[in-house]
C-alpha positions in Angstrom: 57.0 152.7 80.2 60.0 150.5 80.3 59.8 146.7 80.7 62.7 144.7 81.9 63.4 141.1 81.0 64.6 138.2 83.2 65.4 134.6 82.2 64.4 131.6 84.3 64.8 128.7 81.9 68.4 128.2 83.1 67.2 127.0 86.5 67.1 123.4 85.3 70.8 123.4 84.7 71.6 123.5 88.4 68.7 122.1 90.4 65.7 119.9 89.6 62.3 121.3 89.7 60.2 120.8 92.8 56.4 121.1 93.0 54.5 122.7 95.9 52.1 125.5 96.5 54.2 128.6 97.1 53.0 131.9 98.7 54.9 135.0 97.7 55.6 137.9 100.0 57.5 141.2 99.5 61.3 140.7 99.5 62.8 142.8 102.3 65.7 145.1 101.5 68.9 143.6 102.8 71.2 145.8 104.9 74.1 144.4 103.0 75.2 144.8 99.4 77.2 142.8 96.9 78.0 139.2 97.8 76.5 139.7 101.2 73.1 139.5 99.5 74.0 137.0 96.7 75.0 139.6 94.1 78.2 138.5 92.6 80.7 140.8 90.8 82.8 139.5 87.9 85.6 141.4 86.4 87.3 140.7 83.0 90.6 142.2 81.9 90.5 143.9 78.5 92.4 142.3 75.7 95.0 145.1 75.8 95.3 144.8 79.5 94.5 148.5 79.9 91.3 148.2 81.9 88.6 146.0 83.5 85.0 145.5 82.6 82.8 144.8 85.6 79.5 142.8 85.4 77.1 141.1 87.8 75.8 137.7 88.5 73.9 135.5 91.0 75.9 133.5 93.5 74.1 130.1 93.5 73.6 127.7 96.4 73.8 124.2 94.8 72.9 122.4 98.0 76.4 120.8 98.3 77.6 120.6 102.0 81.3 120.3 101.2 82.7 122.1 98.2 85.7 124.0 97.0 84.0 126.0 94.3 81.4 128.6 93.6 78.7 128.6 90.9 77.6 131.9 89.3 74.7 132.5 87.0 75.0 135.6 84.8 74.2 137.1 81.5 76.2 136.1 78.5 76.4 139.4 76.7 79.6 141.4 77.3 81.7 138.3 78.2 84.6 137.3 75.9 83.2 135.2 73.1 85.8 132.4 73.4 85.7 130.1 76.4 89.5 130.3 76.8 89.4 134.0 77.0 86.8 134.0 79.8 88.9 131.5 81.8 92.1 133.5 81.2 90.8 137.1 81.8 87.7 136.9 84.1 87.5 136.6 87.8 84.9 136.5 90.6 85.6 139.3 93.1 85.4 138.5 96.8 85.8 140.6 99.9 88.8 143.0 99.9 89.0 142.7 96.1 90.3 139.1 96.2 90.2 137.4 92.8 88.8 133.9 92.3 89.6 132.3 88.9 87.0 130.8 86.6 87.6 127.1 85.8 84.7 126.5 83.3 81.8 128.3 81.7 78.6 126.9 80.0 76.6 128.9 77.5 73.8 128.0 75.1 75.0 126.0 72.1 72.6 127.8 69.9 73.0 131.6 69.9 71.5 134.5 68.1 68.0 134.4 69.6 68.4 137.5 71.7 67.4 137.3 75.3 66.6 133.6 75.1 70.3 132.7 74.6 71.6 135.4 77.0 72.8 133.4 79.9 76.0 131.7 81.2 76.9 129.5 84.2 80.4 129.8 85.6 82.3 127.4 87.8 84.7 129.4 90.1 87.8 127.9 91.8 87.8 128.4 95.5 85.2 129.2 98.2 84.3 132.9 99.0 85.2 133.8 102.6 83.5 136.2 105.0 79.8 137.1 105.0 78.4 135.6 101.8 74.8 134.8 100.8 74.3 132.0 98.3 70.9 131.8 96.6 68.8 128.8 95.8 66.9 128.7 92.6 63.1 129.1 93.1 61.5 125.6 93.0 58.5 126.6 90.9 56.4 124.6 88.5 55.3 126.4 85.2 51.7 126.8 86.4 52.8 128.3 89.7 55.0 130.8 87.8 52.2 131.8 85.5 50.0 132.4 88.5 52.6 134.7 90.1 52.9 136.7 86.8 49.1 137.1 86.8 49.2 138.3 90.4 52.0 140.7 89.8 54.1 138.9 92.4 56.6 141.1 94.3 60.2 140.6 93.5 63.5 142.4 94.2 66.5 143.3 92.0 69.4 143.9 94.5 71.4 147.1 93.8 74.8 148.1 95.1 73.3 150.6 97.5 70.3 149.2 99.4 68.5 152.5 100.1 68.1 153.0 96.3 66.0 149.8 96.0 62.2 150.0 95.7 59.3 147.6 95.6 58.8 146.0 92.2 56.8 143.2 90.6 56.6 140.7 87.9 54.4 142.2 85.1 52.1 140.9 82.5 54.6 140.1 79.9 54.9 142.0 76.6 57.3 139.5 75.2 57.1 137.6 71.9 55.4 134.2 71.9 58.9 132.5 71.5 60.4 134.5 74.4 57.5 133.6 76.7 57.6 129.9 75.7 61.4 129.8 76.5 61.0 131.0 80.0 61.5 134.8 79.8 59.7 137.0 82.2 59.0 140.8 82.5 59.5 142.9 85.6 59.4 146.6 86.5 62.4 146.7 88.9 64.6 149.8 88.8 67.7 149.0 86.7 70.3 150.7 84.6 73.0 149.8 82.2 75.4 147.4 83.8 72.8 145.6 85.9 72.5 142.7 83.5 73.1 139.3 85.3 71.8 140.6 88.6 69.5 138.1 90.4 65.8 138.6 90.5 64.8 137.6 94.0 61.5 136.3 95.3 60.2 135.3 98.8 58.7 131.9 99.0 57.4 130.7 102.4 59.7 133.0 104.2 62.8 132.1 102.2 64.6 134.2 99.6 65.2 132.5 96.3 66.6 133.6 92.9 63.8 133.5 90.3 66.1 134.4 87.3 68.6 137.0 86.2 68.1 140.5 84.8 68.9 140.7 81.1 68.0 144.2 79.9 65.2 146.5 78.9 63.4 147.4 75.7 61.3 150.3 74.5 57.6 149.8 75.2 55.3 152.3 73.6 51.8 152.5 75.0 49.2 153.9 72.7 48.3 157.5 73.9 50.9 157.2 76.7 52.4 160.6 77.8 56.0 161.2 76.6 57.4 160.9 80.1 56.3 157.2 80.2 58.2 156.4 77.0 61.6 155.8 78.5 64.3 153.3 78.4 66.2 151.8 81.3 68.5 148.8 81.6 
């Protein structure tokens, strides 16, 4: 069995928490892919300029009515370590391959705690044109979130090709005590290497929200589990 990990503790960086009773429902598969469904693509040019590394993120709706920037929530691993290098070599990719430069990036001041510190918020210069979906962060209190975990609430990890998506849920976490305390969640969505930073979507009262971002997977060995269930997927 493989268990994937998502982070939600970064939500407070962008929007305040709201408190209300939320009803979760399955998240429908969008007929669109990429930024059409809130899935951002970030490309960074290699130090030698010989290639580009592509990664994913969540395109965030900050609630601003007039703005000339985009906000992207993504995973920190794989990005250039120095802030200057991120600003100089990385871009948000829009329709028709248009590049939007990054003006600023925020990452945890404390690093080295694994998944807990694996997030980044980017401020991107310019506003994406065309059909674009921006995602609001799920306004959930801690107790509401715990209830959703207990109920195996349905969620969705958008993939580049919509037909390949499947129903998935939050799972009873097999995280460490520290990871659970710091806002990490487990899910069983289909994912592979390169999906880190993708938004985990949830449906609340008929609206689609981003609950967190996908960070990766880890080996989970169940006692007496058949060999085929002992797999790894990111």
